[in-house]
N, C-alpha and C positions, 0 to 999 in steps of 0.2 A: 534466613530459614524460614520460607514462607509456611503459611498454613495449607495444609495438602486437603483436597477434597475428593474422595475416593469413592468411586461406584464402579459398576459393571453393567453392561447391556443385558447379560443373562438374568440378572435380578429381575427383570421384567418378564421372565418367562414362567414365573411360578403364577399358577391359576386357581384361585380358591373357589371359583364358581360365581354365578350370577348374584349380585348384590350382597356379596360378602364384604364386611368392612376393611378387610386388609386387602387391598388391591393395588395394582401398579399405579394408579393415580396419585397415590400418596408420595410417590418418589418423584414423579413428573412434577406435581405442585412445587417442589423444592427447585427443580431447576427452572421452572417457569418465573419463581419469585426472584430467582437471581438475576433475571433479566432486566428487572426494575431497580438494580441495584449495581450499576456498571463499575463503581470503583472497589465494591467489595470483589465482585467478579474476576476484576482484573488482578486482585492481590492474591488470589487464592492459585495453587498448583493443582491443576486438574489432572487427576490420573486415573486410569483404568486399573482395577485391581486384578487379581488373579484367582485361580480356582484352588482351593484347598485340596491337599490330597487326602487319600483314604487315611494314611498314617497320621495326618494333622487331626482329622475328625476324632481318630481313636485317642487322642490325648483326654477326651471326656466322653467318648460314647463307644458301647459294646459293638462289636465287628457285626454281630448278627443283626443288630438294629441298623447300622449302616447300610450293609446289604439289604436289608428289607425296604429302607427309602429307595434305593437304587431298582430294586426289582419293580417296586410298584410304579414308580416313575417310568421306567421302560416298558410295562405293560400298560401303559396309556393313563394311570392315574388310578385313585381311590381314596379312603379316608382312614385315619387312624381315630378319629372320633368326630362327633358332629362339628366341631369348630375348625380341625386341622386337616387340610386336605393335601394331597399329592397329585400333581398333574405330571404330563408329559415331560413339560419343561422344568419340573421342580429339582429334580437331581442336579442339573446344571446351575439352577438359581441358588439353591441352598449353598453349595460348594463356593459360588462366586460371593455369596454373602460373607461367608465366614473367612475366604481368601482374601477380601478386601480390608477386614480388620488385621488380619495376620500381617498383610502388607504394610498396614499403619503402623502397626507394632515394631516390625522391622525397621522401619524409617525413624521412628522413635527412638530406637536403641542404638542405632549407629549414627544419629545426627543429622540424618537428611532433612527431616522434619519433625520439629519437637512436638508439634500437635497436629491431628487429623480430625476430619469428620468423615464417617463413612455412611452414606446414602444407601443403606441395604434393605433387602427383603428377601426371603421372609424374616420376620424378627427371630430371637433366639431365647429369650430369658426366661420362657416357661419349658424350655425342651429338656427331658431328662435323660438320663444315661442310657436308657434303653426305650424309650417313649417320647413321640412327639405329641404336643398338646398345646392350647393356647393360642393358635395360629403358628406355632413355632416347630422347626424340624430339628436344627442343630444349634447348639449354645454358642453363638457367636463369640460372645464377649469372654464367656467362661473359656472357650477353648484358646481365645487371644491370651488371656491371664496364664494358661499352662504354656503357651507358645514362649510369652515372654521370659518364662523362668528358664525355658531351654536356651533362650538367646542372651542371657547373662543377667537378667534382673534378680535381685536376690528376694525382692518383697514388691507384691503387687497390691494396689487397693483397687477394688470395683465399687462405684457408687451408681445405685441403680434409682432414678426418679420417675419411672413410669408409674402410672397411678395403680397398677396391679403389682402385688408382690413377684419378686424374680425369684419364685421357687426353684426353677431350673437353675439359674446361677448359683443359689445357695447350695443346691443338691451336688453340684459339679465341682464345687471348690471347697466346701466346708472340712472336707477331711485333711486339707494342705495348710500348715501354719503358715506357710509364707505368703498367703492370701487372706485379706481380711476384705470382708463383704458388708456394705452398707444399702439397705432399700427401705427407702419412705414408699408408704403405699396407702392407699384406702382401705379402711377396715370398719366393717366386715366387707368383703368384696371378693370377687373371683380373683384367685383360686381358693380361698378360703386359709391359706396358710399365713405365717408371717406376724405371728404373736411375739410381743415385746419381749417375753421370756425365753424366746427360742434363740439361743445363743450359739447354736451348733455344737457338735461334739468336742470342739476344741476352743469355744469361746471366742471364735473369730468371725462371729456375725453379729450385726446390730441391726435388729428390725425396727423400724419407726412406723407402727400402725396410727393412721391418722383419721378423724372423721371427715365427710365431705362438709362442703360449704363453709369452711373456716375462713379467716382472714389470711390473706397470702403470707403475711410476716410470721404467723404461726408455722406454716409448712417450712418456711426459710430457716427459722430459727431452731425448727427441729432437726432438719437435715443436717445442718452446720454443727449442731451440737453432737450429733451421732458420728459425724465425720472426724471432728476433733477427738471424740472419746476412742475411736477406732485408731487414730494414730498417735495417741498420747504413748511417749516412749517408745514409737513403733515408727520408722521412717519409711514411706515406701520408695522405691525407685521409678514407678511407673503408676499413673491413674488411668483407669478405664471407667468409662462414663456409659451405661445403659440409658441412653436418653430417649425417655418415653414422653411425646408431646400429647399425651392424651391426660397428662396432669394439668394441662391447661383449661382455662374455664370454657364451659360449653362444648367440651368434647363429649359425643353421644355415648361413649362407654365408661365415664369416669364423673366424678362430683367435685374434683378439686377446683380451685379458684384462680391458678397462677396466670398472670397477664403477660405480655411480651417483656415488660421490664423486670417481672420476676425470673423469667428465663434468663436474662442478662445477669442479674444479680448473682443467681446460682452458678452460672457459668464464670462470672468473674472471681466468685469466691473460690472455686476450685483451681482456676488457673493461678491465682494468687498463692494458694497453698502449694501447688504443684511446683510453682518458681522456689520456693523454701525448700521443700523436699528433695526435688530431683531434676533441678534444671528446667522445669516447665514441661516436662514431658506427660503429654495428656491425650488419649485416643478417646474419641466418642463416636459411638454407632447408634444409628436409628433403631428404635424399639417400637412403641406404639404410636398411637396418634391418628384418629379416624376422621377429623374433619380435614380434608386434604387442603383448604385455603389456609387453617389455622395451623397446620403442619409446617406449610411453606414459610409462613411469617415466622414462626417459632425457631424454624432453623435459621433463618436470616439473623434473629437476635443473637441466637447462639453461636453463630458463624463470627460476628461482630465482636462478640465479647471473648471469642477464643483468639483472636488476633493478637 
């Protein structure tokens, strides 16, 4: 059962506008980096995902908001806020981004691919039930968690290591006791949420706010500590990762200090835990990361550790 690499050409159709930090070059940098790692490339099962249906999007989002995204895209585009754009191709791109992660969940649950990485955009971990924000339109990973429950998982763990708090992930899953959510993020930083005392209404949230510029081991220990707390006496059937490579050093939108070896350590730590918990089932999806060459290198380290 090889590691799946899942993407979709339509993810390139989302256009945030000139000089926006979230652009298609982020995904292209990943495929470019793979060319320099032929053994890894040959080991991957390369798959094109699918488009999520409206019914699948509605697992987490209001129908009125879904219709608004579609209408704005079909009208040629517009903005939900200064950061979050919709272009003519965004409806197809956003549904493809969600659909790739849903495909990965289905493959994990039926045994075709225990682990997958989804190279998708737009990202999703800031999207709220009825509001796009922070470059995000739909909650790719949150929808995937709900979908996993539909497909037979009893418990799902989401780990979000993007440098920004996954406020959308949290908001979309915190009412469901079958989903536990861990977010390590820079504090204080956009979007201003994610305090340590915020455990959600059911105490199923573990927020890990961290200052910038710390030694990498501080971040690794903090995240693993939260993951272990979230899974004490609670064993997930699937692990989902919101993989934000803006947590790496020198990202223009973050202040964390993680290097390639730290990305590998984080990944291996989750893979080892997933092997104990759920037969190794783990699905990772691209979130942030705004220095394309660093994103490409970070994903290579991530993929190597996922194998």
